[in-house]
N, C-alpha and C positions, 0 to 999 in steps of 0.2 A: 472780387473777380478781377482778373487782369484785363486791362482794356487799352485800346489805342485811343487816347483822347484826341479831340480835334485840335489842329494847329491854330495858333492865334491868327495866322495869315496863311493864304494858300501857298503851297510849295511849288515854285515854277517847274514845269516839265522841260528842263533844259539838259541836254546830254553833257556828261563830264568828259574831259580828255581821257582817252583809254588807249591801251595797247592790244592789238589783235594777236593772240598767242597761237591760234589755229584757224585756218580758213578752209572751207570745203574745196576739194580738188587740189589742195597743196599739202605737202608733207607726206607722211607715211600712210595715211588713210584717206579715203574719199570723203568721209564725213566725221564730225566730232560732236559729242554730247556729254552730259553728266560730269559735274565738276567737283574737285576736292582741292583744298588749300590748307597749307600749314606754314606757320612762321617758326623757324628753328632758333630765332634770336639773332641779334646783330645784323638784321636786314636779310637774312638767308631764308628764302621762300621756295617752296615746292608747289607747283600747280599741276595737278593731275586730271586726266579726263579720258573718257572712252574714245577710241578710234573705231569707227564703224564702217562696214562695207556699204550699207544701204541707208543708214540713219535710223533703222528700226531696232527694237529691242532684241535681246537674245531670244531664240537661238540663231539669229542672223550673226554672221562673223563679226567678232568684236575683240579688241585687245586694249591694253592700258598703256598710255604714254604720259610723259610729264615734261615740264620745262622748269628751269631753275633760275632764280635771281639771287644775286649776292649783294644787291644794293637797295633792298627794300621795295623792289618792284619797278624801279626806274628803267632798268634794262634786263633783258632775258637771254639766256643761252639757248642752244639748239634743242630740238626734240631729243628726249632720252626714252629708252624703253623702260616702262614700269613693270609690265608683265605681258610678254608676247603671246598673241594668239597661237594656238597649236592647230594650224590649218590641216595638217595631215591627219591628226587624231581627232580633229573637230572638238577642241576644248576652247571655250570662250570666257573672257574675263571682263567685268564691267563694274560700275557703281563704286568708284574709289572714295574712301573716307580716311583721311590721315589723322594720326595722333602723334604728338611729340611728348616723350617722357623725359622731363629735364633731369630727373634723378639719375637715370641710367644713360642718358644721351641717345637712347634709341628713338628711331622713327618707325612708326607702324602704319600700315595701310590695309584696311579692311576692304573686301571686294567680293563680288558674286562670281561663282564658278558654274557655268552652264555647259551643256552638251547638246542634246536634241530637243529639250523642252525649256520653255520660259515659265514665268510665274503663274500664268493662267492654267497651264496643263501639266506642270511638274507633279510627280508622284512623291509621296512621303518616303523617306529613307535617309540613311546616313552613309551609304556606300558611295563615295565619290567616283567610283568606276561605273556605277549604274548610269546608263545613258539617259534615263528618264528622271533622275534626281537633279534638282538644281541646288547646289551647295554653296558654301561660302568659305572664305579663307582669310588669313591675315598674313601680310608680309612684314618681316622684321628686318630692319637695317641698322647696322652698327657704324655705318660710315656716311650718315646724312643722306641716305637715299640713293647712293651710287651703286650699291649691290643689295640683293634681297634674299632672304630665306623665307619660303612660303610654307605655311602650315594650315591644314584644314581645321575649321571650327564648326563644320556641319553638324557633328554629333551633339555639341552643347547648344548650338544655336537653334536647331530644329528637331528635337526628339520626335519620332514619327507618331508616338501615341498621342501627342498633344498638337503637333503642328504639321500641316501638309508640306508647306514650303515657307521660306523666309529669305530676306536679304538685308544686308546692312544699308542703312540710309547713307547716301553719298554726302560729301561735304567735309565735316570734321567732327571727330569725337573730342572728349575733354579729359583733362587730368584735374582731380580735386586738389586744392591747395589750402583749404581752410577746414577747421573742425577735426573731429576724431577720425575721419576717413581720408585725411590728406595723403596724397600719393596714389590714390585709386584711379585707375584708368576706366573710362566709360565709353562704350560705343553703342549708339542707338540702332535698333532693328525694327523691322516691320514683318509680322508673321500672320499667316492664315491658319487660325486656330480651329480645331475640329470639334467644337463644342457648341455650335450655334443652335442646334435643335431645329434647323429649318431644312429638313430633308427635301431633296429634289433630284432631278435627273441630270443637272449640269455638274461639271467637275468641281465647281466651287460652291454648290448649294449646301446649306447647312453649316457654312463656315462663318467665323467672325474675324475681321481684320483688327489686330491689336498692335500696340507699340510696346516695346520693352527694351532693355539694354543688356549687353554683356559687360561684365566688369572683371578687372584683374587687380589683385593686391600684390603681385610679384613681378611687376614691370613687363607684363605681357607673356609670362611663361605659361600660366594657366588662366582659363577663363570660366566664369560662372554666369548663368542666366538668371536675371531677376524676375520678379513677378510681372505679368503683363498688366496693361491698364487700358480701360475704355473699350468701346465698341465703335467700329468705323473710324478708328485711328488709322494712320497710314505712315508715310515717310515722316520721320520725327527728328527734331533738333533739340538739344539740351544745353543748359548753361548752369554754372555754379553761381549761387547767390552769395551775398557778402557774409552770411552766417553759416555757410557750408551746405545749406539745402540745395536741391537741384530742381530747376524749372524745366519742364518738358512742354514743347509746343509742336503740335502735329497737324499735318495736312488732314483735311476731312475726307475720308474715303467716299462718303456719300455726296461730295461736291456741293455742299449747301451754301457755299459762298463765304464761309468763315473758317476759323481754325479752332482746334481743341487743345486744352491745357491740362496739366497735372503737375503736382509737386511731390518731391520725395524729401523726407527728413532723415533718412538713414543711408545716404550715399547711393541711392538708386535701387536699393533692394526691393522696396515697396513704394506704392504711389497713392496719393490722394487725387482721385479723378475730379477735376473741376468742370468738365464738360465743355460745351461750345462757348466761346467768347464771341459774341456777335459783332464786336468792334475790331477784331482781327480780320480784316478783309482779305480774301484769298479765293482764287478760282479753282483750287485743287492743284497745288503745285508744291514742289519742295522749296524750302526756305532755310534760313539759318539764324540761330541765336549765337551771340558771343559776348563775353565780357570785354568791356573797353580797356580795363586795366586788370587783367586776370591775376597778375602777380602780387597785387597789393594785399595787405592784411585786412582783416575784418574791421579794424578800428579806423581805417582810412575811408572817408565818405565817398571817395571815387570808386571804391570797390562795389558800390551800389549801381554803377553806371553800366548799362547793357546796350547791345546793338541788335538789330533785327533787319534782315534783308528779305525781300520777297516781291511778288507781283501784286501791287496794290490795286486790285480790281476784282469784283465779285465773279465776273463771267469770262474774262479773257486773260491770257498770260501776257500782260502788258504792264507798263509803268513800274519798272523796277525801282524800289524805294528803300532807303535806309530810314528806319525809325529808331528813336533813342528813348531810354528810360533812365531816370536818375534816382529811382526809389525801389530797386530790386524787382522791377517788372510789374509793380502795382499800377502805374500809369505810363503811357507812351505818347509820343508825338512824332509825326512825320518830320524828318530833318532834311532830307535831300533826295531828289529824284536823279538816279544815276543812269537810267535807261528809259526814256519816254516811250519807246517803241516796244516791239515784241521781245520777250525773254522767257526762257524756261527756268532751269534751276540756277540758284546763286549760292554763294558762300562768302562770308565776311570773316576776317580775322584782324585782331589788333596787331599793329606794328609798333615800331619804336616811336617815342616822343608823342604819343597820343594820335598818331596817324592810323589809318586803317586801310586794308586792302580788300577789294571786292573782285571776285571772279564770277563770271556768269556766261551763259550760253544763249545764242540767238538762233532758234529754229534749225539746229543742226548745221547751220551755215558758218558760224563763227564762235570762237571762245574769246572773251574779252576780259581784260584786267584793268582796273582803275586804282590808283593810289590817291586817297583823299587825305590831305594834310589836316592837322588838328584845327587850324584856323579857318578852314573851309567848311567845317561841320558846325552848324548852328548849335548853340548851347542854351541851357535854361529850360 
């Protein structure tokens, strides 16, 4: 079982230096939430997030914005539109998750497309013109995220016979670099499956919340849905292991204070459910896995090093922590507290020279970014 082992000494709750990328009441939107981050190489970063009218989820007015760094997160450019809200037609976009395909040079961003309903009352369907359907889309950029072509993936992500509604997990997807499925793109999803057998009067009675991924073997031109995994899975993060397997780590929809895990040996097509891991402490929050050296080959021992960020508390969204693994996720240790106070979602990505970048949100008030140098992250 994958577990977060105890640190040999307590990790101090000391904030790290950070840059505020968005603050409530400033910039193009009153509020900001839900973060995505991608490293395009050579210090080029995109940080995306929701701009929100009220701070509440869709169907409240929401659009997507981003900021860009060309020096590894040390400095940042101005706000850029990622996908504008359509206020006249009342089309809203949220939940950004980036992917970078190094083979084609493309940048992709998955996101939710809502109109009049959100996740709790959306109806099943694949027609993105239906005001009651909550769909999803992928943006494809050939110029490092400066312009985008948007395509619906609602039909493949949420076939109505199986799934009432679904959304892409915000943060970052992955590209596989090792083994027989090298080059495959993977984006995690969370879906409300209509096979729970628990009939009732509420709109979600009889449903089971499961995790799954969409995958592409042609640089994002076409997408396929994998088998779902688990019950009471939720927002999910994935990472490639050194031998090409994929580790999945999910928020617990039942909010039991820990996280759920699964492993795929076939590039994300099917999963071995490993259930709750009681040592992954979590209050019911989105988190992020990442490889620390994702470009290295399987033979390099550093390919076994992984990163995990999340709120390290069973009951409250506080104490944002980086944990590290040196054995493909078999054991973990707390390495660094980057946010001792409140935080919601976070995302971590490997940067150049062993550094890492962390993007996180604080109560719809601020979006913060920290660059952690390799020498500042404890090892061993």
